[in-house]
N, C-alpha and C positions, 0 to 999 in steps of 0.2 A: 504493499500500499504506500509506504513512504517512498519507495523507488518510483512509482508511478507519478507521485506528486512532484518529486524532484525533476524527473524527466519532462513533465509538462511545464514546470517553471522554467527550465532551461530553454525549451523550445519557444516559449512565449517571449523570453528575453531576447533570444536571437532574432525572432520575427520583428519585434518592436525596434530593435537596434537597426536592422536592415531597412525597415520602413522609414525610420528617422534619417538615415544616411541618404536614401533616395530622395526624400523630400528636401533635404538641405542642398543636395546637388542640383535638383531641379529649380529651386528658388534662386540659387546663385546663377545658374545658366540663364534663367529668364531675365534677371537683373542685368546681366552682361548684354544680352540681345537688345534690351531696351536702350542701354547706354550706346551701343553701336548705332542703332536706328536714330537716336536723338542726335548723335554726333554727325551722322551723315546728313540728316535733315537740316541742321543749322550750318553746315558747311565746315565743321571742324575736322571731319574725316572725309577723305577723298573716296571716289568710287572704288578705286583699286584697293585702298586700305580696308574699306568696308567688305569687299569680297574676300580678302585674306583673313580678316577677323571672323567672318561668317564661316569660312572653311575651317578655322580653328574650333569654332563652336560645334560644327558637325563632327569633327574628330573626337571631341569630348563626348558628344552624345553617343557616338559609336562605341567608345570605350566604356561608357556607362552601361550600355546595352549588353556588351560582352561580359562585363563584370557581374551583371545581374542574371546572366543566362542560367546559372545553376540555382537561382533562387536566393542566393546569399552573396552579399558583398563582403569580402574578407577585409581585414584591417589593412593589408598590403594594397589591395585594390582601392580602398577608400583614400589612402595616402596618395596613391598615384592620381586619382581623380582630383583631390584637393590641389596637388602640385600643378596639374594641367590647368585648373581654373585660376590659380594664382598667377600663372604665367599669362593666361589670356587677359586677366584683369590689368596686369602691367602693360601688355601690348595695347589694350584699349586706351589706357591713360596716356601712353606715349603718343598714340595716333591722334588723340584729341588735343594734346598740348604741343604738338610739334608746329613748326612754322609754315607748313604747307597748307594752303587754302584751297578748298574745292572750287572748281570752275564750272561744274555742271549743275 
């Protein structure tokens, strides 16, 4: 009886942790996509920069899909996704704050 309770508790913790990780990744990715769109819309990001940043977002999305393919995102996969999103955030900031103005 105790074993069943412990197993059920462990399964629920893993499920909740995985769901939280996915939600956090999705929220960050949505925020980054909004920043890219707003930067392009107001001319801070050129069309080429926006295309490269969107490509980076697609790569993050594919990595997230692969990480969740087995139904669980491991700690190592989570660290990899966080680092990818950190790098994407830096690239967005650099593109928005560089001296190149959009002409389109």
